[in-house]
C-alpha positions, -999 to +999 in steps of 0.1 A: -239-234+666-257-228+694-295-239+686-323-207+688-354-213+709-387-203+697-396-169+717-427-156+727-420-123+745-447-105+755-429-074+765-412-072+735-440-081+714-413-107+693-425-139+682-403-158+664-414-191+645-394-221+651-368-223+621-335-240+608-310-213+624-290-220+587-325-208+565-328-178+581-317-147+570-305-126+603-310-088+586-348-096+582-350-106+621-350-079+652-324-099+673-293-118+673-303-158+654-292-171+690-311-149+710-333-168+737-346-164+767-333-181+796-349-197+831-340-166+848-363-149+824-335-129+808-321-126+772-292-145+763-276-134+736-245-161+723-255-185+751-243-153+777-270-139+800-271-101+791-275-095+827-241-115+834-229-098+807-236-061+823-223-070+855-189-078+842-181-057+819-204-026+831-227-005+804-236+008+783-221-026+768-217-039+729-227-075+728-216-089+690-228-126+684-202-140+660-229-166+651-252-142+640-222-125+620-204-157+604-237-167+592-245-138+574-211-142+554-219-177+546-250-170+533-231-137+512-206-162+499-231-190+491-255-170+474-229-155+447-212-191+446-249-203+439-259-174+416-231-163+394-209-185+373-182-161+372-156-155+396-170-132+430-158-120+461-178-103+490-162-073+507-169-065+539-183-026+543-162-018+575-176+016+579-204+001+595-179-012+622-145-012+619-124-029+645-095-056+645-115-085+657-143-081+631-120-077+604-106-105+611-138-127+614-147-114+581-106-125+570-114-159+588-145-164+560-131-153+531-144-117+526-123-089+518-126-053+534-140-020+518-119+007+541-126+048+536-098+061+557-063+052+563-072+045+599-098+015+583-068+007+560-040+003+592-070-016+607-073-038+582-038-042+576-029-052+610-059-080+613-040-098+587-067-088+557-045-097+523-042-058+508-051-078+473-088-080+494-088-045+503-106-021+484-099+020+494-130+047+490-136+079+499-139+111+479-111+133+493-082+109+504-050+129+512-017+127+497-003+103+529-039+078+526-029+076+490+010+070+494-002+041+519-027+027+502-004+027+472+024+010+494+003-017+510-009-024+474-049-025+481-069-012+448-078+023+453-113+031+444-111+066+427-139+093+430-127+123+415-097+137+390-080+153+416-074+119+431-063+106+392-041+134+391-029+127+422-018+092+418+000+100+386+019+121+402+030+101+428+037+074+399+059+097+383+081+102+415+083+067+415+091+036+403+063+014+416+043-010+396+014+001+376-012+013+407-042-011+407-077+013+409-112+011+401-133+039+389-163+048+412-194+062+391-222+079+399-248+059+381-281+081+388-303+055+398-325+067+432-334+046+457-360+053+486-342+058+520-330+088+541-319+114+520-280+114+539-279+074+527-285+080+489-256+079+472-262+071+437-283+097+419-267+124+401-266+153+430-239+134+450-203+144+463-192+110+455-184+096+419-177+109+378-210+118+366-218+095+332-210+128+312-169+128+328-166+089+318-153+090+288-128+119+289-121+093+322-114+068+299-094+085+277-071+102+308-064+060+318-055+054+281-028+075+280-015+069+321-006+035+317+011+043+351-026+033+363-039+002+361-081+003+365-096-029+370-125-021+371-155-002+382-176+009+409-208+024+421-230+021+451-264+038+451-275+040+491-276+024+521-306+003+540-328-003+506-358-024+508-362-022+470-344-046+450-353-031+414-330-007+420-300-030+421-309-047+394-309-018+371-279-004+379-262-040+364-278-027+330-261+005+336-224-006+352-224-033+321-232-005+296-203+015+310-178-016+317-181-020+273-171+013+264-143+010+285-127-018+256-128+012+228-105+027+250-079+000+251-090-006+285-091-039+300-115-041+327-124-074+348-140-067+379-176-050+384-187-039+422-226-029+425-219-020+463-239-029+489-272-008+509-293-039+516-313-031+547-323-044+578-350-050+603-351-021+631-387-026+639-418-053+630-428-027+601-396-034+583-395-058+553-359-062+537-356-092+511-332-122+521-299-113+515-302-145+493-331-127+473-309-096+469-278-117+459-296-136+433-313-103+417-281-086+416-267-121+397-290-125+368-294-091+362-252-088+358-256-122+337-282-110+317-265-075+309-230-088+297-248-112+275-268-086+261-234-067+252-220-100+244-195-094+271-173-118+291-184-118+328-161-098+348-157-110+384-185-100+405-179-077+440-206-067+462-198-043+494-227-053+525-218-031+556-252-025+575-269-060+564-231-084+574-234-071+610-263-048+621-282-075+633-257-095+650-250-065+678-273-053+704-259-025+727-271-030+763-275+000+794-288+003+827-320+026+835-314+051+862-343+081+867-375+085+854-395+114+845-434+114+841-447+144+823-485+142+830-507+138+802-481+137+778-451+112+782-425+097+808-389+095+801-370+067+814-335+073+812-306+053+801-264+057+807-255+063+772-276+077+745-263+102+711-224+092+720-234+053+717-258+058+686-261+093+672-285+073+645-319+090+661-309+122+663-285+120+627-308+102+606-342+096+628-333+066+629-361+039+646-353+010+668-367-013+693-360-023+727-369-051+755-358-050+791-334-078+796-343-088+831-378-091+826-383-104+790-417-124+803-431-091+816-465-073+801-458-044+782-479-020+799-468+012+798-458+035+769-422+055+777-393+076+755-363+063+764-340+088+767-301+096+771-279+113+795-266+140+773-274+176+775-291+176+743-328+178+743-329+156+709-310+127+727-340+105+726-329+070+719-367+057+712-398+072+711-430+059+727-415+023+732-438-001+748-420-014+778-430-036+809-427-008+840-390-001+845-372+007+872-339+021+883-310-008+876-332-026+848-314-037+822-325-021+787-313-038+751-316-020+723-319-042+692-299-037+658-267-018+671-237-034+650-241-004+621-226+027+624-232+027+664-200+023+675-184+031+643-197+067+645-194+072+684-184+100+703-174+116+735-200+141+737-204+155+767-166+134+773-185+101+777-158+077+778-171+052+747-183+021+757-166-014+755-176-041+731-177-079+734-181-106+713-197-140+726-202-172+713-210-205+727-215-191+762-178-173+758-174-135+761-145-117+755-137-082+753-126-068+716-132-033+730-120-022+759-143+006+779-126+042+775-116+060+812-119+094+821-079+092+819-085+085+781-106+113+776-076+134+783-045+116+766-039+140+738-050+173+758-023+197+754-017+224+781+001+255+773+027+258+803+018+293+812-016+276+818-003+254+846-009+268+880-021+300+871-038+317+899 
């Protein structure tokens, strides 16, 4: 592994105490755990100089640190083995960032994959992930997606009545083996997070409500073509509280026990994910080990209370696995000073490569990668280049004096940045590189203008129209 040095960076206000890298929970850090400042006063990640990466691969550029990603995967795996006496499985919630390389890395350390579309399923399969470790979520899966899932042999997490009926109809029209499913339930547990990323309360588009559960169990008992393996719930995202997940365990185990009265032999319990990461200095999420320990202890206690065997315990971290592992590098362009109001510093990306600030009012931290020891003398607003007044990446960022050509790095961009990116204003999507031990490998090629029109079709009557 790349050794990590103490960083005391004036321009960023970041101060890392010397720590043993193996004992650090990456979701509690602002930068990837391999981040350091080299003798050129430039930021390095994975042993690679960020400014050199931009020279080679261009900007905006997603820079994914393999060591940080592998460390989070290992910490989830190790904590489950340490605190849960039964079988367990970590699934990567790949909606955070689904691509061949990320799925392959997760697979390499024994993780399964949580997918939410036919495209994500196809990618995971192409990356070599075993269908036995793929779980297919979604509140409105198409017939084509359901058939692809059945053909692949993955487990389908059923969200609603229509999906149950569609699966029975597909099973009746074929001679396939019983279809592996889980049920997504809405537990009615609140957590303090952004309204759009709360998925566990009763007023949610996801899952079966508590008053439907016994009807669903009855339906499954009469349809042996569906092999229900267990129950699933997910209560939200970017959560810092531990109690909601512990409460969830008790609720889920009660439903687990009720299923036996309908002749259902459930064996898997999936408590979802949702552990938050540190985007700014004020964020204070629990460590991966703390989160896993609390969940495991709650499940074990609930099973003892209900006097039922321990199920196979699954969890689905996404953001806390990959969020901190990536930074995005931009090139600084124009500056606009509005006297006595604010100074805008524009970069060569924005809402098309990171829509979270304009969508969720998400907050980020940034540094100037080529001036890591320079004093932070200015408060500026980092603006994107899109034709949209709300295209602001960071308000009131404390930075050194910036100049055109500086490399600005935004931290914590591994989750929901590339996966939510777009071609707004017809900007090509950025490239992404995987860095490790001083080596950088391209994992997503930068789109070109030709890519932007690749799927355009021009009617013949408009060709050469005068």
